[in-house]
N, C-alpha and C positions, 0 to 999 in steps of 0.2 A: 765166204757166206756160209754158214751152216746151212744145211737143209731143215725146215717143221716138222718132223715127224707126223702124219694125219692125224693119228690117235690125239695127240696132243692137242691138234687145233680143234677136234671133237670136243676135247673135254673143257678147254676154253669156253666155247660157244655154250657149252650149256651150263657150266656155271655163270656165264651172262644171263641166260635166259631162266636160270632160278634166282637169281639177285634181284632182276627186276620184277619177276614174279610177287619176291615178298617183299620189295618196295612198295607196288602197286597194294598188295595187300593193309599195309601199313599205314598208307596215304589214306587210304578207304575210309578209315576212321573220323567220324564226325559227330555231331553232337547232337541227341535229342531238342527241336525247336521249342517243344513244349518245357520240360524238364530240365534241360541242359544237361542233361547224363550223356555218357559217353556211350555210343550204338557203333555196330559193326556195319559196313554196307556189304562185304564181301566174306566166306566163312575163313577163318583163318590157316595157315600151315597144319595139317593133325599133329606135327613134333613140334608145333610152338613151346617155348619153356614154360614151364610151371609160373603162376605169379608167385611172386616173392611173397605177399601179403595171404594166406590162406584164410583169414579170418571172416567172418562177416558179420559187418554193425549195422545196424537198425535201428532208424531215428522214430520214436512213440511220440504222439502229442495227443494232446485231449480234445474235446469237442471244436469242429468249426462251422463256426456261423458266419458267414461270409454275405456282406451285403457291396462293398465296395471293393476297388481295384486295389490289389496290393504293389503289381511292378511299377508303379509313378514315384516309390518311394525310395529315398537313396542313402538317408542316415545310418552312418557304420553302425551302432547297435542292432538296427534293421537287418542289413545287408550280410553282416558276419552271420546272424542267424540263418539267414537264408542260405548260406556256406555251407553253414553248419550239416542242414536238412539234406542238402544237395549232395554235400560229400559222404554220405551214409549211402550201404549199399542197395538199402531199401528203405522208404518211408512212409509212413503210417497216416493217418489222422480218421478222426469218427466225423463223417459229414452230415451235419444236422442241418441240412438246407435241402431246398428245392428249388429245383431250376425249370420255371415254365416261362411264357409270355401271357401268363394269364388266361389262356384258354380252358385248364379245368375251372369250376367252380367248387367254392370251401363249403369243408363239411361244416355242420351243426358244432362240432365238436373238436377242436384241436389239441396239440400239444402244449397248449401254452399260448406264445404270438403265433400268428399263422406264417411259417417260414416260406420265405420264396424272394429269390434272387435271379437278376439276369442270366440267362443260360451262357453267356459270355465268359462269367465268371468263374464257370468249372475249368478252365484253360489257365487260370490265375493259382490254384490250387496244383493245378503240375508243374505251371512256372515256378513253384517255392520248391518243386524238386518231389511233391510227394507221388508215390506209385500206385497206392493202394488205400481204399477207403471203407470203412463199414457205413452200413446204411439203415441199418435197425436201430430205430428210436422214436421217442414219442410225438415224433413232427412229420413222421413218414407218410401218415395219410391225411395231413391238414387240407389238400387239396385232392382226397379221392383217388381211385388209382390211375387217372390220366395222369395225376401229377407224380404219379410214381413211373409210370413208365416214362413220361418226359424227362423225368431226372436221371434215369437210366438209361434215356440215350442220349443225352448232352454230357453227362459224365464218362460214359465211352468215348465218347467223339474226341474228348480232352486228351482220351489214352490212358487213364485211370481205369484198374481192377477194384470192382467193386463187389462186394457182399452182403447177404444179411435183407433181400426181399426178391421177391419173385415172383412168377405168375402162380406158383401151387406152393404149398408148405414144403414142399419136397427142393424145391428151387429155390426158395428162400434160405433153408437148413443147409444147403451142399455148401463146400467149401470151393472157393474160387483160386485162380493162381496167378502168380508173377513170377515171369523166368529173370533172372537176374545172373550176370556175370560169375557172382560168388554162388549161386545154389536157387534152387526153387523155392517159394514162400507160398504156403497154402493160407487163407484169410477164411475165417468165420464169423459171423456179426449178429450179436443176440440183443436183444431188449427184452427189461422185464417190467418197465415202464410204459403205457401205451393207451390209447383209448381199445376199448377192444375190436370194435372194428377195423381196426390195422392188422389182425391177427392175419395171416396167411391160412388158407385152408388147403382141404385136400379133395376131389372128386370123387363121387360116390353114388355106383350107378350110373343115371344120365344126367345128373348134375355135375355144373362146370366147378373146377376149383376156385378157391377164392384168393387174387391176387393181395401178398401184403407182407410182413415182415415176419421173422422168425423167432417166435416166441420163448420168452423163459418165466414161465409162470410157477407161481409158490402158493403155499397155504399158510396162513397164518393164525396161531391157536394161542388164546387168552389163558393162563392159566388163574385161578383165582383160588382164595381159601374156602372153606365152607361155609363161612359166616357172608362174605362176600357174595357168593355165588349164590345163596340164597334169597339174599336181600336185590340183586339183581332181577334175579327170577323173578320174584315177589311185585316189582316195579314193572317190570316186562310186560306180568299177567295183568297187572290194572291198568296198563296203558293199550290194552289189547293186542298186544303184539306176538301174546304166545296164549293160545285158545284151549289150557288143559287145565284141569283144577291145580289150584294152587298149592294143595297139600296131595300127598301120594295115598292110593286107597290102601286100607288094612294089609298090613303083612307086605305089603311094596317098598323096596329101598327107595330112597329120597333119588330123584335126578342127581346125578354128575356129569351131566354135556347137555349143551345144548348149542344150537347155531341160530343166529339172530342176525337178519340183513347181511349176510353172507360170512360174518365171522362165527367163529366156533371159541365156545366158552366150555371150559372143563376144570374141575375141581383137582386143583393140586396141594402141594405143601406148601407153595408160598406164593406170591402173585410175580409173575411175570409172563413177557409174550415169547414165543417161539416161533421161527417161520423156518420154512425148510422149502427145496425146491421141488414142482410139479415132478413124479417119477418119469412119466410120460416124456415130459419136455427133456429132463435130463437123460435118461437114456437115450432118445433119438440123436439128441447132439453130441453125447459123446462118440454115437456110434460113426455119424460125421467125421469125427477128430480123429477117431482110432483109423480111418480110412484114409484121411489126408496126411496122416502121419508114416504112411506107407507109400504116397504118392509125391511128397516133397520132401526136402530136406528140411526145412523150419515149416510149423507150422503156429499161428497166431488165432488164439482168440479172442475178440474183440465184445463186451459186452457194456449195455448203456442201463444204467439203474441209478434212478430217482430214491430210492429209498434208502434208510438208515438205520441204522442201529440205536445205542443210546442216543446220538446226536447225528447230524448230518456228515460229520468228518468223520464217522465211523460206519462201516458196510455192516449191511446183514447180513444175520446168522445163514439164511439161504444162499447167501452169494459166496462168503466163504467155503460152504460145503459145495458151489458149483464150481468153483475157481481149482480147487483142490481136486475136483473128480476130473476136470478137465486138462491138468497135469498128468492125471493116472492114467487118462486115454490117450495120452500121447503128447499134448502140448507141451511148445516149447517158451511160449508167453501166453499169459492171460494178461490182459488189460483194460482197464474201465473207465467211463467217462460218465456223466448223467447229472450227478449233485451240481456242479460247476464250482467244486473245491478239491482241494487237494484231499487223497486221504494216503494211508499208509502202504508201504510195501513190503512183501512176504518172498521171501525165499524157500520154497517148497519144492524139498526132493531135487534142490541146484536149478530149479527153475524160477524167474521172477514172478511173481503176481502184483501187478502195479493197482490196486484198487481204485484211483481214480486217478487222472492226468487234469482233471479241472479241465480250462478253457485255453485253447490254442486263438481261436480268434471270436471274440462277441461282440459282433455286429448287429444285434437284434433291434436297437431302436432305431436302424435306417433304414428296416424294410421301406418298399415305395407305397404300399397299399394294403389296409387290413378291412375285412369284412365289419358288419353290424354287431357282429355276435362278442367283439373286443373291446366296441365301445358301450355296446347297451349298459352292460356291467358298472363301468364309471360314469353312467348318467351323460352320455354323450350320445347327443343325435347326430342327424344328418347335418351334414356342414364340417363336422369336427375334422381333423386329419391327424397323421401320426404325430406330429409336434405335442397338440392338446394331448393325444393319448398318453405320451410319454409323460408329459409335466402332472397330467392325474394322477396316472401309474404309482409314478414315485414321488409324488406328494412335493414336487419341484427339486429333484434329487438331495433330498432328505430323508428318504427311506429306501427299502428296495434293493436293487444290484448298484446302482450307482453308489449307493452309501455303504456297500457291503467289501473293503479290502480285497476278502479274500479268494472274490469272485475274477478279480482282476491280477494276480498271482497264480504261477504256476512252473514246471518245467518242460523241456524236451529230455525227453529218457532214452541213453543210448546204452543199449547192450551189445555187447560183442561177443560172438561167439567163436569156438575154435570147434570144426567139427558140430557137435549137437551139445557141447559142453559152454556153458556160460562161465568166460574168462574177466567179464567184468561189465558193471554197470554204473555210466556215469549220468548225473542228473545235471542240466544248465537250466539255471532258472532265468525265467524272464517273467516280464510285466506288460499288459495288457492298456497299462494308463489310468490308474485309481487315479482320482480326483481330476481329471483332464476334460475338456469340454467334449459336449456329446459327440460331436462331430472327428474327433481326434480319436478317442478310447476305442479298443476292442481291437486294435490291430496289435501283434506280437513284437517285442525287440528283448535282447538281453536286457537284465536288469542291473543295474548299478551293484557296485560290491555292498555297500551297505545292505541294499534290499535282498542281495543273494542269500547274503550269511541270515536274513530273517526267513525265508522262504526254505532252504536250506534244515532252519532250525527246526521248523514246524513239519516237514516230512519225516525230520529224526523222529521227532516226538510222536508222531502218528504211527510211524513205524515200529517203535518200541513194543509194543505189545504184541506184536510178530517175533521177538528176537531178532531184528534187524538193526544194524548197526549202521551209522552214515556217517564218515567225513567230510567236513568242509575243509577243501585244499584249491587254490588258486581260482576261487570264485565260485567252483562248482562242488556238487557233492559226489562223494565216491561211496557206492556202496560194500559193504563187507561181503563179499559173494560167498565162504566158506560158511556162513551160519546157515543153519536147517532149520525149519520148524517141525513139531514134533510130528509123525504120519497121523 
C-alpha cells in the first residue's frame, strides 16, 4: 500500500471546499417573486466566467392603465407576451394610473377620467415582468399630492423603479436607476400634457417646494399673412379683447405681433403653426440626461405627450426638437406615450426615438368610482354609476375610444444593444381587444398574423417620413438600424 503524502491530502480537501462553495453559490439563485426575474441571494465568485450573451435587451411598452388583475389569465397569446417581457433584461411601461384607497379627495380638474386602481395592482405590473415605470403624465394629480405620494409608496413596495414625480421640481426631474445583471439603466420621465397644478415647483426663500411632475412646457406661435393678421386683430379689437387703437398712429408701422389668451400671433410669409420646447425646461432636462449618461450604462428618456402635429399620428414640432436634443445630451432611448395611438420611429444618430407606443393596457372603463366633475358635463346627476358614464360618454360604444381601432393596436418594442451600440430593434404587435365587450378589452396579448401585418404596415407608413425602414418578418417588425436621420 502506498502512503498518501500530506500535501496531496491538503490539495484534495481544498478542492472539495472550493467545489462546495461554488455549488452553494449556484444553488442560491432564485426568482424574484414579483417579476419572475432571476436574482442572486449571495455574491458570485469574482472569477466567474463572463456571460455568453454580452448584449442588453430592453422591452418598451406604452401606457399602462390598469384596473384589473393580469395574473389570472392563461391563454397562450397572453402568456407568451408576458414571457417576452420577462425575458428582457429590463422592461419599461408608462404608468398612467394612481394607486390608493380613496384616502385623497379628487381635484376639480383631472387629466380626463379620474384614474385610480386598487393598490394591490401595482404588484401585477411587477408580475408581468416590468422593472421601471414613468410617472409623469396628465393623470398624476387627479387626486392631488396625497394621491401622488400614495402611488409612489405602493409602486415602490411592488419593487418598481419610478421616475417623473417628486416632492420638488429637482426630485421630479432627476433620473432613477435600475441595476440589472447586464448593466445599470437610468430613467427620466417627462410630460408636456398636464393640468398646470400638476407641475412640480422649487422652494423659494421660506416657501416650500410644490410636489408634482416633471414638466416639458412649450410655446406655440401662429403665423398669419398680413391680411389674415389685420383681419384677426380688427375682430379682436371689436370684441374688446385688445384695448388699443385699431389703426397705428401716424408714422408708426402696423403691428406685426400680438398675444391673445396665451396664444402668440405673428405676421409671416404663410399661415402655419410652429411649436418649440421652453428653453428652461429643455436645458434642465438635458442636464439631467447628461449626468445620467455618466452614471448608468443606458439612459432612457420617456415622454408623455397628447399634442399632435398635422394629425394625432404625427408628433408635434417641439417634441421632435426635444427628442433629438435628448439623444444629443446622451440618451440611448427616447420613447413616448400620450395620444393612445402608434406614431413613427426615428433612428437618430444611431439611437431609437419611438414617438408613441400607444397603449399597453387600457382599462379606463372599469375604474371603481368617479367624482361629480366627470358626471356633470354629461348631464348625469346623483345616482349615476360608472356604467352610465361609459354609455353616455361613448354613445353606447358608437363613438370615442371603443369605436376607434387604433386605440387597441400597439407593439412591444425590443431594442438590443451591444455596449451602447444599437444592434437591433424588433416590434412585436399586440392587440387590446378592439370590438370585444367592455369587460374584456383593454388587456394586451399578441395579435394574430393578419392583424400583426396591419399594425406593422401602419408603423412603417408613419416611420417613412423619418427615413426609417421596417420589414415584416415572421409576424413581427424588424427596424432597419443602419439608417440615420439628418442631424
